[in-house]
N, C-alpha and C positions, 0 to 999 in steps of 0.2 A: 480602659484595660481591653475592651475590645478591639478597638483599633490597633493596640500592642499584640495580639493573637491574630489579627489578620497580617500586620507585616511579619511575624515571624514565620505564619503560614506560605507566605508571598516568597520569603526568603529560603525558605526549604524547597518550594515548587520550582522558584529559579534556579536554584543548585541542579535539581532534578533533571531540568529541560536543556541545558546549556549544550547538550550534544546535538541538538537539532538546528545549530547555527554554523554556516560555514560561509565564508566571504569567501568572494570573487579571488581575492589575493591568494586565501588560503587553498582554495580550490586550483588555482594555478600552481601554487607550489608543491602541493599533494601530485598532480599529475606531470609535474619535471621529474619527481623521484619515481613515478610509477607511470610512465606513458602506455598508451597514445592517450593525449588530450581529447576528449570528445569535442564534437561541435555542438552549436547551440541555435535552435532556431523555435519559432512560434506556428502552431496551427490555430486556426480561426475558425469559430463555429459559432453559429448563433450571433454573432458580432462579439463573441467573448475570445480572448487570446490565450491559449494554454502554453508555457514556457516547456520545452523538453531538452535534455540531452540525447545525442546518437553518437553511437561510435562511429568511426571514421569510414569504414568499408560498407557500402550499401548494397552491397552484392548479394548478401547472405539473406535468408527468411528471418523475419523478424522476431525477437523476444521484448516484449512488452511488460515493464516491472513497475507495478503500481504499489505506491506507500499508503502507509497508515497514518494515523491522526495523533500528535503532529508529525509531520514528516517533509522530506524535499526530494528531489532525485536523486541528490548527492548521499542519500541514505545507503543507496547501491553503489557507490563507487569503486568497490573492489570488481565489481562485475567487469567493470569498463577498461580493466586491464588484465584480465585472465585470459591467457592465451587460450587455452581451449575454449572457452566458449566463445570468443571472438572469431575462432575458425568455423565455429558451426553459424552464429548469430550475428544479424546485425541489433544490437543491443539499445533499446528505447526506452528511457525512463523520464516522464513527466512531472513537475510540480502540478499535484492536483488544484482544482480552483479553490483559491483563498489562500495558499501556501506559497512561501518563497515569491515567485516571480508571476505566477498566475491569477494575479488581479482579486475580484471579490470572491467572498465567500459563498459555498455553496453546499447547503444541507442535504439536498435530496439525492439519493442513489443513482435514481433514473438520469437526472441533470447530469451528475458526475460521469455516468457511463455515455450519455451522449456527447458530451465534451470531448471524452477519450477517443469516439469512434475513429475521427480522420485519422489517428496513429496507427489503426489498424489497414488502412488502403492506402499508406504512405509511398509505396513504392513495389515494384515487381511481380503483382498480382501472386505471391506466394501468401500460404497460409501461416496465420501468427500464432507463436507461444505466447501464453498469457499468464503472469504470475501477479499474484494480489498477496499482499500481507495485511495481517491485523484489520485494520477498519476498511483498507484496500480490497479485502477478499471479496467483500460482499459487491463491491463496486466492479470487482474483475468476473464475479459472477453474472451480474447482469449484462455486463457488455457481452458477455459469450453467449447469454442466453439468447441478445435481440440479435446477433450476428453469427450464426453458426457457421455458416459457408466462408466464413472469413477466417476460423480460429483452428487449429490443429490440435492444441492439447491446453489444459487449465492447469495451473498448480497453485494451491491455497495453504497459503502458509501461516500458521497459528490464527485461523481465520475467527473475526469476531461475527458471528453469522446468526445465532440464535437469539431470537427476539425475547424469548422467556430467561435469557439469562443474562442480560445486560449487569454490568458488574460496576456497581457504585462503591465509593469510599466515603468513610465518616468527614472528609474534606472536600467531596465533590462540589456540593453545593457551595460553600465557602469561596472554591477558587472561580467559582461561576459568579458571584456576586459584584455588583458596580464598582465596589472600592477595591477589591482584589484585580478585577479585570482592566482597571485604570492602570495597575502598575505593571502586570503581565506584558510580555510579547504579543504580537497579532497572531503569530502561529499557535500560541498556548489557549488564546481566546476561538481561534478557529476550531481547536479542536474540542473545546468545551460546548461550541454551538453543534458539532456533531454527537457530541456525548448525548445531550440533550434530546435530542431527535431521533437516535439511533435505534429505539425501541419499535418506533411507530415506521420508521423506514423499511426496517428488516421484515416487517409486518408486509407491507405492501408488496416485497419482491418473493413472497412464499409460492406463488404460482410460478414463478419462473425458474426455480430449480427443475424441474421437471423438462424443461424445455432444452437443457443441456443434454447433449449425446456424445460429444466429444470425450476423450479419455482423460481421466480428472487424476492429480495426486494431492492429497492431503495430508500435511504434517502437522503434527500437534503435540506439545510438550505437555507432560504430567505433572511439571511443578511450575507450570504457567500463573503466575499471580496477578496478571493483567487482566487476561479474561478468564473463565471459567475452561477449564481443561475439557469438558463435555463438549464445548464446541465442535469439536472434531467430529465427535460421534453424531453431532447433530446434521452436520454437513453430509457425512458419510450415508446418513439413513434418508436425506430427503433428493439425493440424487439418484431417483427411480430408475432413470434412462441411460446414466453413462458409465461405461466400463472405469472403473476407481480402484484405486491403491490407496489404503489408510495405513499411514506409519505413524504408530505412536512412539513416543521417546519419552518414557516415563522419569529419567533424570534430567530432562532439560526442561528450559522455561519459555519465555516468550519469544525471546531475539534469536530465534532458530537460523536468519540469513547470517548470524556471525557463530552463534553457538555449534552449530552443524551445517557449515560452508561446504564442506566438501560433499557430505549427502545429499544437499540441494544441487550442490553442481553436478553430481553424477545423475541425479534425476533429470536435471535438465540435458545432460547428454545423451541419456538413454532413447534409442528409438523406440 
């Protein structure tokens, strides 16, 4: 009976996370209909390779997009054919360590930030705009705190950053069980690995929030069921030394990059 329950749970979870998969063939098909196709490369830090997509025009200042958990660079695919964004930015979106084509898992926020640092310095000596969403928001914040001279502005979307408000569901431990992990795809297990270390990792970066001094925009939905909506207030409260704008969207949920894409684009285009 217990195994039957696990299988039902696995079926439910698998159906929920299919959207995090996209084959190279489907990526090619998508960009054939919505050009331009990004180019792809690896950065190399500490003998670990991070896969990333980049828009073709390398002359503009960089917009670095950091995904959540689970996720991959193609979660930001709409950004790569937005003509207004492409006029202003060179868009770079990596696969975080452990996801898609970026090798082994990494649950440390510090290590994740270190692995992304080369993408801040990839060309032109121009300052970078950094956007992180959900679990990627804390990594974005750590990256900016450690490299203030390289960053122009920071945008945090549905930021899962309050160590006292990590949200667990009735099925969270079951999904992380050995039985369920055997059947679930790698990216789902990587997300579980992050989930069960996230509180302690967020505690470690608490002193870093005061190091951020560049302009910050925070977007938080009031009907966010993935994270507690109070996360937006938390981030606003700990950014003691940064000019910031907190945009609370009471009718929106967690997926703000799709639900409020135009608002987010306007935020990125705003000087």
